[in-house]
Structures are given as C-alpha cells and as structure tokens.
C-alpha positions in Angstrom: 60.4 54.7 -5.3 60.7 51.8 -7.8 64.1 51.4 -9.4 65.3 49.3 -12.4 68.9 48.6 -11.2 70.0 45.2 -10.0 67.9 43.9 -7.2 68.6 41.5 -4.4 65.7 40.1 -2.3 67.4 39.0 0.9 66.3 36.1 3.1 62.8 35.4 1.5 60.9 32.2 1.9 60.6 31.0 -1.7 57.5 29.0 -2.4 57.9 26.2 -5.0 54.7 26.3 -7.1 55.2 22.7 -8.3 54.8 21.1 -4.9 54.2 23.9 -2.4 57.5 23.3 -0.6 59.0 26.3 1.3 62.6 27.4 1.1 63.3 29.9 3.9 66.3 32.2 4.1 66.7 32.3 0.4 68.2 35.2 -1.6 67.0 36.0 -5.1 69.2 38.1 -7.4 67.6 40.0 -10.3 69.5 41.7 -13.1 68.1 43.2 -16.4 64.6 41.9 -15.6 65.7 38.3 -15.2 66.3 36.1 -12.1 70.1 35.3 -12.3 70.6 33.4 -9.0 68.6 31.8 -6.2 70.2 30.6 -3.0 71.5 31.5 0.5 74.1 34.1 1.0 74.2 35.7 -2.4 76.4 38.7 -2.9 74.8 41.9 -4.3 76.6 43.5 -7.2 77.7 47.1 -6.9 74.8 49.5 -7.1 72.2 46.8 -6.5 69.1 47.6 -4.4 68.8 45.2 -1.5 65.4 44.5 0.0 65.1 42.7 3.3 62.4 40.0 2.6 62.7 38.2 6.0 59.4 36.8 7.0 58.0 37.3 3.4 56.9 34.6 1.0 58.1 35.0 -2.6 56.0 33.6 -5.4 55.8 34.2 -9.2 53.6 37.1 -10.2 49.9 36.5 -10.5 48.3 36.3 -14.0 44.8 37.3 -15.0 44.1 34.9 -17.8 40.9 36.5 -19.0 41.1 40.3 -19.0 40.2 43.2 -21.4 42.3 46.2 -20.3 43.1 47.2 -23.9 40.7 48.6 -26.4 37.9 49.5 -23.9 38.6 53.3 -23.9 39.4 55.3 -20.8 42.8 55.5 -19.2 44.5 52.2 -20.1 47.6 53.2 -18.1 45.6 53.6 -14.9 43.8 50.3 -15.4 47.1 48.5 -16.0 48.7 50.1 -12.9 45.6 49.1 -10.9 46.2 45.5 -11.9 49.8 45.6 -11.1 49.4 47.0 -7.6 47.1 44.1 -6.8 49.9 41.6 -7.7 49.1 41.0 -11.4 52.3 40.9 -13.4 50.8 39.3 -16.6 47.5 39.1 -18.4 45.9 37.4 -21.4 44.1 40.1 -23.4 40.9 38.5 -24.6 39.8 41.0 -27.3 42.0 42.5 -29.9 42.0 44.1 -33.3 44.3 44.2 -36.3 45.6 47.6 -35.3 46.8 46.4 -31.9 48.4 43.3 -33.5 50.2 45.4 -36.1 51.4 47.9 -33.5 52.8 45.0 -31.4 54.5 43.4 -34.4 56.2 46.7 -35.3 57.3 47.4 -31.7 55.0 50.4 -31.4 52.8 48.9 -28.7 54.4 49.9 -25.4 53.2 50.4 -21.9 54.4 52.2 -18.7 56.8 50.3 -16.3 53.9 50.2 -13.8 51.9 47.7 -15.7 51.7 43.9 -16.1 53.0 42.1 -19.2 50.8 41.5 -22.2 51.1 37.7 -22.4 48.9 36.9 -25.5 46.3 38.5 -27.6 43.8 37.7 -30.4 42.6 39.7 -33.4 39.0 40.7 -33.9 36.5 38.6 -32.0 34.7 36.0 -34.1 31.0 36.8 -34.3 28.1 36.0 -36.6 29.0 39.2 -38.5 32.4 38.2 -39.7 31.7 34.5 -39.9 28.5 34.4 -41.9 29.7 31.7 -44.3 32.3 29.0 -44.1 34.6 31.0 -46.4 34.2 34.1 -44.3 34.9 32.2 -41.1 38.1 30.8 -42.5 39.1 34.1 -43.9 38.5 35.9 -40.6 40.9 33.4 -38.9 43.5 33.7 -41.6 43.5 37.4 -41.6 44.2 37.8 -37.9 46.7 34.9 -37.8 48.6 36.6 -40.6 48.7 39.8 -38.4 50.3 37.8 -35.5 47.3 36.8 -33.3 48.4 34.3 -30.6 44.9 32.8 -30.6 41.5 33.3 -32.1 38.4 33.9 -29.9 34.9 32.8 -30.5 32.2 35.1 -28.9 28.9 35.1 -30.8 28.9 32.5 -33.6 26.6 29.8 -34.8 27.6 26.3 -34.0 28.2 25.5 -37.7 30.6 28.4 -38.3 32.4 27.7 -35.0 33.6 24.4 -36.4 34.6 26.1 -39.6 36.7 28.6 -37.7 38.1 25.9 -35.4 39.2 23.8 -38.4 41.0 26.7 -40.0 42.7 27.8 -36.7 43.9 24.3 -36.0 45.2 24.0 -39.6 47.2 27.1 -39.1 48.5 25.9 -35.7 46.8 28.6 -33.6 44.5 27.9 -30.6 40.9 28.7 -30.7 39.3 29.6 -27.3 36.2 31.4 -26.0 32.5 31.1 -25.8 30.4 28.2 -27.0 27.6 28.8 -29.4 24.1 27.8 -28.4 23.3 24.2 -29.2 26.9 23.2 -30.0 28.2 19.7 -29.5 30.5 20.6 -26.6 32.3 17.3 -26.5 33.0 17.6 -30.2 34.5 21.0 -29.8 36.6 19.7 -26.9 37.7 16.6 -28.8 38.7 18.5 -31.9 40.8 20.9 -29.9 39.2 24.1 -28.4 42.1 25.0 -26.0 40.1 26.9 -23.4 36.4 27.4 -22.6 35.7 30.7 -21.0 32.9 31.3 -18.5 31.7 27.7 -18.7 31.1 28.4 -22.4 28.9 31.5 -21.6 25.2 31.0 -21.8 24.1 27.4 -21.4 27.2 25.7 -22.8 28.7 23.5 -20.2 25.7 23.6 -17.8 23.5 22.0 -20.4 25.9 19.1 -20.7 25.4 18.4 -17.0 21.6 18.0 -17.4 19.7 14.7 -17.8 17.9 16.5 -20.6 21.0 17.8 -22.4 20.0 17.0 -25.9 16.6 18.6 -25.7 18.0 21.7 -24.1 20.8 22.0 -26.6 18.5 21.6 -29.5 16.2 24.4 -28.1 19.2 26.6 -27.4 20.5 26.3 -30.9 17.2 26.8 -32.6 16.8 30.2 -34.2 20.2 31.4 -33.1 20.7 34.0 -35.7 21.7 37.7 -35.7 19.6 39.6 -38.1 21.8 42.2 -39.8 21.6 43.9 -43.2 23.2 42.0 -46.0 23.2 44.6 -48.7 26.7 45.5 -49.8 26.6 49.3 -49.8 29.8 51.3 -48.9 28.3 53.3 -46.1 26.4 50.3 -44.7 29.6 48.6 -43.3 30.0 51.4 -40.8 26.3 51.1 -39.8 26.7 47.4 -39.2 30.0 47.8 -37.3 28.4 50.4 -35.0 25.4 48.0 -34.5 27.7 45.1 -33.6 29.7 47.5 -31.4 26.6 48.4 -29.5 25.6 44.8 -29.0 29.1 43.9 -27.8 29.1 46.7 -25.3 25.8 45.3 -23.8 27.4 41.8 -23.8 30.4 43.2 -21.9 28.3 45.0 -19.3 26.1 42.1 -18.6 25.2 39.4 -21.1 22.5 38.1 -18.8 20.4 41.2 -19.6 20.2 40.0 -23.2 18.2 36.8 -22.2 14.7 36.5 -23.5 12.0 34.6 -21.4 12.5 31.4 -23.4 16.3 31.6 -22.7 15.6 31.9 -18.9 13.2 28.9 -19.2 16.0 26.8 -20.7 18.4 27.8 -17.9 15.7 26.8 -15.4 15.3 23.5 -17.1 19.0 22.8 -17.0 19.1 23.8 -13.3 16.2 21.5 -12.4 17.8 18.5 -14.2 21.4 19.1 -13.1 23.2 15.8 -12.4 26.6 15.7 -10.7 27.3 12.2 -12.2 27.1 13.7 -15.7 29.3 16.6 -14.6 32.0 14.1 -13.5 31.7 12.2 -16.8 32.0 15.5 -18.7 35.1 16.4 -16.6 36.8 13.2 -17.7 36.3 14.1 -21.3 37.9 17.5 -20.7 40.8 15.9 -19.0 41.3 13.4 -21.8 41.1 16.1 -24.4 43.4 18.6 -22.6 40.7 21.2 -22.6 41.3 24.1 -20.2 38.6 26.1 -18.4 38.6 29.7 -17.1 35.5 29.8 -14.8 35.6 33.6 -14.1 33.2 33.1 -11.2 33.4 36.8 -10.3 32.1 37.7 -13.7 29.4 35.0 -13.5 28.3 36.3 -10.0 28.2 40.0 -10.9 26.2 39.2 -14.1 23.7 36.7 -12.6 23.3 38.4 -9.2 24.0 42.0 -10.4 21.3 43.5 -8.1 23.0 42.1 -5.0 23.3 45.2 -2.7 26.7 44.0 -1.6 28.2 45.0 -4.9 27.2 48.6 -4.6 28.9 48.8 -1.2 32.2 47.3 -2.4 35.0 49.6 -1.1 37.0 48.8 -4.3 34.5 50.9 -6.2 36.7 53.9 -5.2 38.8 52.9 -8.3 35.8 53.3 -10.6 34.8 56.6 -12.2 31.4 58.1 -11.5 30.4 57.8 -15.1 31.1 54.1 -15.1 29.2 53.6 -11.8 26.2 55.4 -13.3 26.3 53.0 -16.2 26.5 50.0 -13.8 23.6 51.2 -11.8 21.7 51.4 -15.1 22.5 47.8 -15.8 21.1 46.8 -12.4 17.9 48.8 -13.1 17.5 47.0 -16.4 18.1 43.6 -14.7 15.5 44.2 -12.1 13.0 45.6 -14.6 13.4 42.8 -17.1 13.5 39.8 -14.8 11.0 38.9 -12.0 11.9 37.2 -8.7 11.5 33.7 -10.1 13.8 34.4 -13.1 16.4 36.0 -10.9 16.2 33.0 -8.6 16.9 30.8 -11.7 20.1 32.8 -12.5 21.2 32.5 -8.9 20.7 28.8 -8.9 22.6 28.4 -12.1 25.5 30.3 -10.5 25.5 28.0 -7.5 25.9 25.0 -9.8 29.0 26.7 -11.3 30.7 26.3 -7.9 29.8 22.6 -8.0 31.3 22.4 -11.6 34.5 24.0 -10.4 34.8 21.6 -7.5 34.1 18.5 -9.7 36.4 19.7 -12.4 39.2 20.2 -10.0 38.7 16.8 -8.3 38.8 15.2 -11.8 42.0 17.0 -12.8 40.6 19.4 -15.4 43.1 22.2 -16.0 41.9 25.6 -15.0 43.1 29.2 -14.9 42.2 32.3 -13.0 40.5 35.1 -14.9 38.2 38.0 -14.2 36.8 39.5 -17.4 37.8 43.0 -16.4 37.5 45.8 -17.7 34.0 47.0 -18.4 31.9 44.2 -16.9 29.4 45.3 -14.3 30.9 45.4 -10.8 34.2 43.9 -11.9 37.0 46.1 -10.7 40.3 45.6 -12.5 43.0 44.2 -10.2 40.7 43.8 -7.2 38.5 41.4 -9.1 41.4 38.8 -9.2 41.2 38.7 -5.4 37.4 38.3 -5.5 38.0 35.4 -7.9 40.5 33.8 -5.5 37.9 33.9 -2.8 35.2 32.4 -4.9 37.4 29.6 -6.2 38.4 28.8 -2.6 34.7 28.8 -1.7 34.1 26.3 -4.5 36.7 24.0 -2.9 40.0 24.7 -4.7 42.8 24.0 -2.2 45.4 26.8 -1.6 48.3 25.3 -3.4 46.2 24.6 -6.5 45.0 28.2 -6.4 48.6 29.4 -6.3 49.4 27.2 -9.2 46.4 28.4 -11.2 47.7 32.0 -10.8 51.2 31.2 -11.7 52.6 27.9 -13.0 49.4 26.8 -14.8 49.3 30.1 -16.7 52.9 29.3 -17.9 51.9 25.7 -18.8 48.9 27.0 -20.8 51.1 29.5 -22.7 54.0 27.1 -23.2 56.3 29.5 -21.3 57.5 27.5 -18.3 61.1 28.2 -19.2 60.5 31.9 -18.6 57.7 32.1 -16.0 55.7 30.2 -13.4 58.5 29.4 -10.9 61.1 31.3 -8.9 64.3 30.0 -10.5 67.3 31.4 -12.3 66.5 32.2 -15.9 62.9 33.1 -15.2 61.5 36.6 -15.8 61.7 38.8 -12.7 57.9 39.1 -12.3 57.3 38.3 -8.6 55.1 38.9 -5.7 56.0 39.1 -2.0 53.3 37.9 0.4 53.0 38.6 4.1 51.9 35.1 4.9 52.2 31.5 3.6 49.9 31.1 0.6 50.0 27.3 0.8 48.6 27.4 4.3 45.6 29.5 3.5 44.3 30.9 0.2 43.4 34.2 2.0 47.1 34.8 2.3 47.2 35.4 -1.4 45.6 38.8 -0.7 48.4 39.9 1.5 50.6 41.5 -1.3 53.5 43.4 0.4 55.7 43.8 -2.7 55.7 43.4 -6.4 58.6 43.0 -8.8 57.8 43.7 -12.4 60.6 43.0 -14.9 63.1 43.7 -12.2 61.5 46.9 -11.0 60.6 46.6 -7.3 57.4 48.2 -5.9 57.4 48.2 -2.1 54.4 47.9 0.1 54.5 51.7 0.6 54.7 52.2 -3.2 51.7 49.9 -3.7 49.6 51.7 -1.1 50.5 55.1 -2.4 49.6 54.1 -6.0 46.2 52.7 -4.8 45.4 56.0 -3.1 46.5 58.0 -6.1 44.4 55.9 -8.5 41.4 56.2 -6.2 41.8 60.0 -5.9 42.0 60.4 -9.7 38.7 58.5 -10.1 37.0 60.6 -7.5 37.2 63.7 -9.8 36.4 61.9 -13.0 
C-alpha cells in the first residue's frame, strides 16, 4: 500500500526532460514530499521505503493542462484518483467559482492523497452574461482576481468585451486564456497578450486564420453573435438567468458542435475548402513572436466532431464511466446524427483533420504547446485515460516523443512559472513522479506504460495502480 515515509527509488534510469538524455543506475531520495538527492549509491535514511527501479525510466509526473474535475458534480475524489492512476500528478482546473477560490485561500479546499495537485484555477467563466458592457467585463475580472484567481478564462464572449476583459486582466497582472469569440482579430488578441488559446480557439477561431478567405469568414462568424437573455433587473430573475446559462454551459461541455446552426457549418466548410498551409505557417510565426501558447485538446476535438464514431462506444475505458453518464453521452450522439446530415458531418471531420496539420505546423515553427483533455463531462472523454488518447493523437499529428514528454512535464512548469519546483527530476523539485516501463524518448507509446506513480512523496506501485483501476471501475458498474 502507498506510504508517506521517506522514499528511495533505487537504480532508476532518470530521463532529463530538457534534452532527453538518459542517466541509468541513478537513485532518487524523497523526503517530506520533495526530492532531496539524485545520484548513484545514495543511502536510505532509517525507516525509508526502498523501491527497486532497475529497468524503469523515471520522469516528472504528467500534467493535464486543460481539465475540469472540480465543480461538475459527481464523485470528485474518484475522478481525481482516476487521473492519478493514469500518471497525472497535476492539473490546471479550467473552470472555477468564487466559492472554490475562497475555500482555497482559507485552506479549506483539500483533496485525498490519491489525487493530482491543483496547479491553477480561475474564477467564474467570462461569458456574454457577466460581460455585457465594458464596465461589467472589467468588474468580472476584478472580482475574481481579488478572490485569488490565477487566471481568467474567456468562454462565450463578444469580441468587443473580450478585449475589455483582456485589458483589465493584463492591467492587474493576471493572464487571460481560453476560447476566442467569433469574428475576433486573433492576431490582435495574441499580440496584446492572451497567454493560451484552448481548442484552437474553439469554433472557427484559429482555423479561420488559415483560410485564404479569412476576413470574409471572420466577418460572417462575428455577425449577430449575441446571447439573448432577459435584461430586466428583478430579484428572482437572476436565478432564472443563472439557470439558463448553466443549461447552455452544460450543452457546451457535452458537445459544443451540437450547438452549430446550418450557417455555422457552412462557414466551417468554407474555411476547410480554403485552408492554406502557408497561411498556417505565417500564423505560427506570429504566435511564436508573441509567446502565445496553445492547448490543442485533440481528443476533445475528435470526440466532439466525430462523436458518432462507433469506436468511441466500444472504448474499454468506458468501464470508468457511470451508466447515467453513458446514457447522456448516447443522447448527445443521437442529437448529433439527427441534427447534421452526412455532408455536414463530413465537414466537421475535415476540419478536425486540419487540426492535426495545424499541430504539426505549429510544432515545426516552435509554437509552445501543452497537453490537455477537457475532461470531465465532455462526450466520450474519460478522465485520466483521455490524456493517453491525447498523447496518441499528438504523436499521430507528428509531435516527436521527446517533445511530447516535455509538453507533459517541463513545458507545463514553464507555462506556470514553476520550473524551480516541477518539470525535472532534480533535488529541490516536488516529488511528483512517474515510473515508466520503457524509454519514452524512443517511442511516445512508452508514455502509456506507467508502472509507478509518486505523488508528493507517496509511492503507488504498479499493483496499487491496477487495484485502484479495478476498484474505480467496479464502483461505476453499480452507479
């Protein structure tokens, strides 16, 4: 069983995430949740647990840099443990609220030992509802920054209010990240300082910039982008509007593609037919110059745009998903097939294929990218397991193994500004580690072979991980 005493990992092959170099026969000593020494022939202190790591490859723990385990309802502890047993030792929570921020600030937000670390979190998502005017946009940002938000996230805003919120966030020294509003000037948002673009901007965002008809497409995408909600200030009405927005966001979480109208699909088709790789390369150079990060979430894009693919329903990882959730997901598929004909579904599939091309071009140009999944709640996206799906899709797009390892580890630390405490296996770093059964620099598929996890100094053996997976699956079978 896992223990929290001092831990000595004996004779591991430590992988340097900076350059991919391998350091065999290396001991790693962990005390009080921190790596205290790295080198050959270390002496274990009295009472330390010693683990023979011969033939194992030691890397920093994986980070899911776009996840939603908190605030979605259900058993949060089970979701977090499911992430951990798949090698995830840290995550960026991509939706928050003032209650969560206040609980964290007061020390009341705590999690079981068998869960990854909460690395950063925003306050309430920025939508058309809480950013209707320039003053409201600025106030929404100020309110959550005052509560301790690490960043603010745009989800469903107008392009005008996005820039109002961005200006206020930057004034306060807090990053703004997230979705791009329809019709927005993407290069302006990048140049001014959006720190990370999620899902290629969601919707047409980045894809439109790769089209020879970008300006016409963006103008059409931005036209009429309004959310019609009641504006009468009546005490009881606030709750009605909140519930309405909650219902909309639940649909967005499940599958945003299902919200597309025929004219939206036509614009996607237009962007696909006029895609130009040369423009993609030029766009990538802008992102590099601006320092704009990207979190592609290819698995989320695939499950949304190809959600009726029969392979999803046969995924063995669905054993971790409750029957009630599976029923909901099958309903999402039924809506997708009913709403969109074969040609429209082919358009979505084509747009997803170009996302692989964008990943490849961005990587070749040096655009900084992170690994994220958009779990939990999204159709067919299984917490924990989805990170490994994302690894496969990024590899399929052409990301080399070492770069994938970096995206999972050191790049996350660079993005967060925490390279002194995470991202490498060195003395002074947090003891959040993964033992792999094969060399991850040789083949990205080896990133799946997790044979041990260390979380804040607590060691979970291969047997512990397997037992936890079986237990979590058994619990879902009776939900």
